[in-house]
N, C-alpha and C positions, 0 to 999 in steps of 0.2 A: 339666472342671475349672477354677474359678479360682482361683488362689494369693495370697495375700496374706501379706506381710513385715511383723512388727511387731520394732520396734527400739527396745529399753530405752536409758535414761539409764544415767549412769554416770562422767560426766567422759572423763577421758584412757581408761580402759578400754574407750569405746564405739570406740577404733580398733580392736576383733576385728571389729567388722561388717563389716572391710572385708576381713579375711581370711576370714570367712564369705562374702562376696558373691564373693570368688573362687574359694571351692570350688564355688558352685552355677553361676558361669557355666564352670565346667571341664565341667559336665555340661550345658550347655546348658538351665539349667532357665530359664523364663520367669515373670516375676513379673507380676500383672496388677494389685496394690495394695500401695503401701507405706502405714504409718504410723509415726510416730517419736514418740520422749519427750526432750527435754532434747540432749544430745548426739547420740542415736540419730536425733533428727529433721536434724539439721545433715549427718551422713553420709546419711541417706535421701534429703533434699530434694537432696543432691548427684547421688546415684544416678538419681533420678527423674527430675532434669532431663539427666542424661545418663548412659544406662546402660552405662558402660564403668568395670571397676571399677579400671584403671590409670588413666583421667582423673582418678575421685575419690582415687586416693591421691596422684596426684603434684600435684593442687590442695592437699590437706593438707598436704602436707609443704612446698608453697612458700609457705603461709601461716604455718605454723609456724614457718619459717626467717626470715620477712621480718620477723614481729614479736615475735622471741625476748624482747625487754625485757619486752612488753606480757603475755607470758604467763608470763614468771618472774616477775614482780608479782602474778600471780595464784595461781601454784603456790607460792610462797613462804608463802602460808597456810596450806599443808599439809606441813611438813616438821617437821623436829625432835620428830615424835612417836609414838608405837608402834602397831604396826598396830592394835591394837584400838582403840585412841582414833581411829583414822583412818576409822571403820566407816561412820559418820555424821558429813556435812559439817557441819550445825550444831552438833555436838558441839565439833569442833574450832574452828569459829570462835569458838564462846563461849568455849573453854579461850585462845585466842589475845588474845582482847579482853580478857579478865579478868586474864592473866596481864602486861599492858603499862600495865594501870592505865588503859585508855582509854575507858572508860565514859562519861566527862563530855566527853569529844569526839565520841563517835558516835554516843550514844543521839538525838541531836536528827536523826540524818542517816538516810533510809530505806535507806541501803547502804553495803557496808564499802569496796566497791572502786571507782575511776572508771571508770565505764562506757564513755567515749568513745573508748579503743583498743579494746574487744572490740566496740563496733559498728561500729566501721571495717573488722574483720577479715571480719565477717559481711556487713557492704557489700561489702567487696570480693570473697567467697566468690559472691553469691546479685546482686550487683548489681542491675538492675531487673526481674528475673526476678519473674513472677507463678505461683499454684500451677496456672494454665491451659496455664503454658508445658511443664511437665511431660510428657515422654513416657510416664511410668509416672506414671498417676495416685498423689496424693501427699497427706497429712493430717499435722498434728501434733497433739498434748494441751496443753493449759496447764491451770490451775487457776484461777478466777474469787475473788478475796478475797472480792468482796462477795457469791456467793451460796453459797460455800463448796462449787463443783461442777467437773466437769470442764469443758473447751471444747474440742470438736474445730476446729481451723481446716483449713479446705480451699479458701479463694477468698480474692483480693487478695494483697497484697505477699508474695512467700514470704520475704523477708529480716525482716519484721516479726512474721509468722508463728512460725519460727523463733527470733526473740530473745524472743520470749512465752515459747516452748517451753523456753527458758533462761535463763530469771531467776532464779537461783537465789535462793531467800527472804533477805532480811536483808545479800545480798552484790553482787547486781545491783538497780536500782531494778525495780520492777514496770511492765508497760505497760498504758496506759490505752488502750483500747479501745472510742469507744463509752461504755455504760454499765457496762463491765466494768473491773476490775483485776487483769491477769493475771500470774501468775508461774509457775515451773516445773512442768511437769505430772507431775514424778515424785513429787510430793507426794503423788498421789493413785493415780496410774497410771504407775507404771516399766517397765509392760510392758504398753504398749496394744493387746493382741491382741484386745479386746471389741470396740473401733472397727470393725475390720474383719468383723465379722460379716453386716453388711447387704450387703456388696459379695463377699463369695469365699465358696467352702466349704471351705476348707482354708488353714489359718494357721499359718504358721512363725514363731515365737517364738524373738528371742534375747536372752537375758539374762545383762547380763555383770556381776550383783550376784553376790560370792561368800556366803557362809554367813555367818548373822549369830549369831557365838556369843557368847551371856551372860555376863557375868564373875559371879562368885561374891563377888566383894571388893567387897560393897554398904557404904560407910561415910556416908555423908549424904544429904542431900536431892538433891543433883545427880546424884548416882549412880543416886538411884530414879528420877529423872526421865528420863535419858538409857537406863537399863534399860527403862523404859518405854515409849520412843520406838523403841526397839530392836526390843520386842517387835510394836508398832503395825505398824512397817515391813517386818518380817520376815511378818507375815499379809497384809498388801496382798499383796507379792512374789509368796507362793505363791497366792493368789487371782487374780492375774494370770496367771500362768505356767497355771492349769488352764482357760483360755480359748483355750489355743491347741491345735492339733492336733498339733504337734512340737515341740520345744524344743532349742535349742543354748544351751549355756551353758559358755562359753570358759573356761578356769581364769586366770581376771584378779584372782583375789581378792586376790594378792600384792601388787596394783599398787593406790595410790591415785589420786582425781579428780585429781590434779596432775602424775601421772607421765609427762606431754607427752614426754619425754625418752628414753621407754622404748617409743616408736610401734613399732619393727622388730619387738620382742619379744611386744606386745601384740598386730600382726597376726597375728602366725605362732601364736600361742595361737588364734585365733580360725579359721585355717587348718586347725590341727592338730582340734580340737574337730570341725569340720564332717567333714571326712576320716575322723575315728574312727567317727564314727555315721551315715557316709553309707549302707550297707547296710541298715540300719535304717530308715532315711530313704527309700530307693529303695523297700523292701516296704511301708512305708504309704502311699506316693503309689502305686502300682499296685494295693494292693488298694483304697482308696477310688475309683480310676477303674474298677474291674471292679463294684464294689457295685451300682450300678446295673444292670446288666445282668446279673450274677446274681441279684438280686433279682427280677428280670422273669421269668426263667427258672423259679425257685422257684415262683411264682405260677400262671406256666403247667401247670409239671407238677402242681400241686397242684389 
């Protein structure tokens, strides 16, 4: 049986993937393919290059420490708002810009944050590695703004592929690749489990998106637009989850996408969720491994 691992996006919440990987390593589970979206692509790409969770964690911590100022500048876009307002990144970006009356300064730019420091971070993490250098086959997803479709990236520069998958719309500039203009894969595929179906026959999905509770306090056009976007996004997440054979959902909804300082707690939530569901996970794996044999016996007896 070939096993695939799909890691969803969610900014700092994606650190929970490290905890999940740690728990799976403890049972010596071997993964045959990995796919990631956005920050899930960052963690997945690092693990695919060197399948040692301790190494992945140390690299992430090292770069968080080295680029504290750059990361804080991004995190500042996610503070001083209620938990409900932080459910969707585009919502809080809009409120931030509106409240500071910067439309006249930002509207002519395709992004809000200077991308160079973050490109340096990703370049430092992945250097000149290519997808072909990964010890575990790895894919990541982005969305092409020209075609309005998901693009699966599986060859070439690992750095460029992951940058495209992480290009938050309106925050970082989109990445032009040949005839495509690529942005964050989480727009259409926050949990890219479906991408693995041609390669494996059992897919583990890790979703770090919490429940998207809808507000009953709808007063104006902006509230309506944000609520509609929540409904759309919730539907996409649920559809994505149905493509996986087993889902781990760490309880990280109380953290926002910019909570990089809470890496310890978020990793622990990923580990705790995986240990909590481990018995059910083992049963599902065993059942699927024996299913072809049992089907053969059934045909033989009949």
